[in-house]
C-alpha positions in Angstrom: 66.5 -159.5 24.4 64.9 -162.4 22.5 61.9 -162.6 24.7 61.4 -159.2 23.8 61.7 -159.7 19.9 59.1 -162.2 20.3 56.5 -160.1 22.2 56.6 -157.6 19.8 55.1 -159.3 17.1 52.0 -160.2 16.2 49.9 -162.9 18.2 49.4 -165.2 14.9 53.5 -164.6 14.0 54.5 -165.9 17.7 52.1 -169.0 16.9 53.5 -169.8 14.1 57.2 -169.7 15.9 55.9 -171.8 18.6 54.5 -174.6 16.6 58.0 -174.1 14.4 56.5 -173.4 11.0 58.7 -170.8 11.2 61.9 -169.9 13.1 62.6 -165.6 14.4 65.4 -165.6 11.6 62.8 -166.3 9.3 60.0 -163.8 10.5 62.7 -161.1 10.7 63.7 -162.0 6.7 60.4 -161.9 5.8 59.5 -158.3 7.8 62.4 -156.7 6.6 61.5 -157.5 3.1 58.5 -156.0 3.4 59.7 -153.3 4.9 62.3 -152.3 1.8 59.5 -153.1 -0.7 57.4 -150.6 1.0 59.6 -147.7 0.0 59.3 -148.5 -4.0 56.4 -148.2 -6.6 55.8 -150.2 -9.9 55.7 -147.8 -12.7 52.4 -146.9 -14.2 52.6 -148.8 -17.4 51.8 -152.4 -19.2 55.0 -154.5 -20.1 55.6 -156.8 -23.0 59.0 -158.1 -22.0 60.2 -158.6 -18.0 63.3 -159.7 -16.4 63.2 -160.7 -13.0 65.8 -161.9 -10.1 63.8 -162.6 -7.0 65.3 -162.9 -3.6 64.2 -166.3 -3.0 64.1 -167.5 0.5 66.0 -170.9 1.6 65.7 -173.2 4.4 69.5 -172.7 5.0 70.0 -171.7 8.2 73.6 -172.8 8.8 75.0 -172.5 12.1 77.5 -169.3 12.7 80.9 -170.2 11.3 80.0 -173.3 9.1 80.5 -173.2 5.5 77.2 -171.6 4.4 76.7 -169.4 7.7 73.8 -167.3 7.4 72.6 -168.2 4.1 71.6 -165.9 1.4 69.9 -163.9 3.8 73.8 -162.7 5.2 73.5 -160.8 1.4 69.9 -159.6 0.9 66.6 -159.8 2.5 64.6 -162.6 1.1 61.0 -163.2 0.4 58.9 -166.6 0.5 57.3 -168.5 -2.4 53.9 -166.9 -0.9 54.9 -163.5 -0.8 56.8 -163.7 -4.3 53.5 -164.9 -5.8 51.6 -161.9 -4.2 54.1 -159.0 -5.2 53.2 -155.6 -4.6 54.2 -152.0 -4.4 53.6 -149.9 -1.6 50.5 -149.0 -3.2 49.3 -152.2 -3.3 49.8 -152.5 -6.9 50.3 -156.2 -8.2 53.2 -157.3 -10.3 49.9 -158.8 -12.8 48.7 -155.0 -13.0 51.5 -154.1 -15.0 51.9 -157.2 -17.2 50.6 -156.8 -21.0 48.1 -158.9 -22.7 50.8 -160.8 -24.6 54.6 -160.7 -22.6 57.4 -162.7 -21.8 59.0 -163.2 -18.6 63.0 -164.2 -17.8 62.9 -165.6 -14.4 65.8 -166.5 -12.7 65.9 -169.4 -10.0 68.4 -171.8 -8.8 68.2 -175.8 -9.0 67.1 -176.4 -5.2 64.0 -174.2 -5.9 63.3 -175.1 -9.4 59.8 -176.6 -9.1 58.8 -174.1 -6.4 59.6 -171.3 -8.7 56.5 -172.8 -11.2 54.0 -171.2 -8.2 55.4 -167.9 -8.4 55.4 -167.8 -12.8 51.6 -168.9 -12.6 50.7 -166.7 -10.0 52.2 -163.8 -12.4 50.0 -165.3 -15.0 52.9 -166.9 -16.7 53.4 -170.2 -18.7 56.6 -172.1 -19.0 58.5 -172.4 -22.0 62.0 -173.4 -22.3 65.1 -172.3 -20.5 68.7 -171.2 -20.1 71.0 -172.5 -18.2 74.0 -170.1 -16.5 77.3 -172.8 -16.2 79.2 -170.2 -13.9 82.3 -172.0 -14.5 83.6 -172.2 -11.1 82.1 -174.7 -8.2 79.9 -173.3 -5.6 79.3 -175.2 -2.1 76.0 -177.2 -2.4 74.2 -179.6 0.1 74.1 -182.1 -2.0 76.5 -181.5 -5.1 78.7 -178.6 -6.2 76.2 -176.7 -7.9 77.6 -174.1 -10.4 75.1 -173.6 -12.4 70.9 -171.3 -12.6 67.9 -171.6 -14.5 66.9 -168.8 -16.6 63.2 -169.6 -17.5 61.3 -168.3 -20.2 57.8 -167.9 -19.6 54.7 -166.5 -21.6 51.5 -165.1 -21.1 49.4 -165.0 -24.3 51.3 -165.1 -27.3 54.7 -163.7 -27.6 57.3 -166.0 -29.3 60.5 -164.0 -29.9 60.5 -161.1 -32.5 63.8 -162.1 -34.0 64.8 -165.7 -35.3 68.3 -166.1 -33.8 68.6 -169.0 -31.9 71.1 -169.0 -28.8 72.4 -172.0 -26.9 71.0 -172.9 -24.3 73.8 -173.2 -21.7 76.1 -170.3 -21.6 79.4 -170.4 -19.8 80.3 -167.4 -18.4 82.6 -167.0 -15.3 80.5 -165.5 -12.2 81.6 -162.4 -10.2 80.2 -161.1 -7.1 77.4 -162.7 -5.2 74.1 -163.1 -7.1 75.2 -160.7 -9.8 73.9 -161.8 -13.4 75.8 -161.7 -16.6 74.9 -159.1 -18.8 75.4 -161.4 -21.8 71.9 -162.8 -20.6 70.3 -159.0 -20.7 71.9 -159.0 -24.4 70.2 -162.3 -25.6 66.8 -160.9 -24.2 67.0 -157.4 -26.2 67.8 -159.1 -29.3 65.2 -162.0 -29.0 62.6 -159.2 -28.0 63.9 -155.8 -29.4 59.8 -154.7 -29.1 57.8 -153.3 -26.5 58.3 -151.7 -22.9 60.3 -153.6 -20.9 60.6 -154.1 -17.0 63.1 -155.3 -14.7 62.0 -156.9 -11.2 64.4 -156.9 -8.2 66.4 -154.6 -10.1 70.0 -153.8 -8.5 70.6 -151.0 -11.2 69.3 -148.7 -14.0 69.9 -149.9 -17.2 69.5 -147.7 -20.1 65.7 -148.7 -22.4 64.6 -150.4 -19.4 62.2 -149.5 -16.3 62.8 -151.1 -12.7 61.4 -152.1 -9.6 63.4 -152.6 -6.3 65.0 -152.6 -3.4 68.2 -151.3 -4.6 67.1 -149.4 -7.6 63.8 -147.3 -6.3 61.4 -146.3 -9.2 59.9 -143.8 -7.4 62.0 -140.0 -7.6 60.7 -139.2 -4.1 62.4 -142.3 -2.5 65.8 -141.3 -3.8 67.9 -139.8 -0.9 65.4 -140.8 1.7 
């Protein structure tokens, strides 16, 4: 069965697997991510405020039965750094095409990929400015320590300082709930700091009033609903 799956892949992908640059599981995840993204379209607008929780791909190939068996790919299709840098919808429209001249990006990233994430926000046209830290309160299994936090990077394009003068604590302690679900408090912080301008959530999992969305689980194209 595996032999047939390999035979069905393009020659360059088979060579990549043969040279151990990628595993068959990694290829499956990447192809799945591309397939689901082809179902949705980016809105036809320019956005000042963007919020993103990318499906980062990890090198967490734990064996079946281990504490972290299957890695994050068990929960959702992941995407490589390169795929995120060139993020586009089914019509070939890139995320850069919907970003206003002056904009702000709030980007979720975990500790293992903190440095790699720079390639993504730079490719989208943003510069790092500051960050929030989400203290999840409960401990989480990690390879080197008990990772109980995530970073919400604040990146800007052009001139986009906050509209409001209110300052929030950079560390927010909020107990985590389901896998990958981010606390609503962070969106409230964003809305408080930037109450003006069109806003877009990338990789959205639900529709939120006042926000347009682009994601696997929330299709922005009406014809996708019920497909």
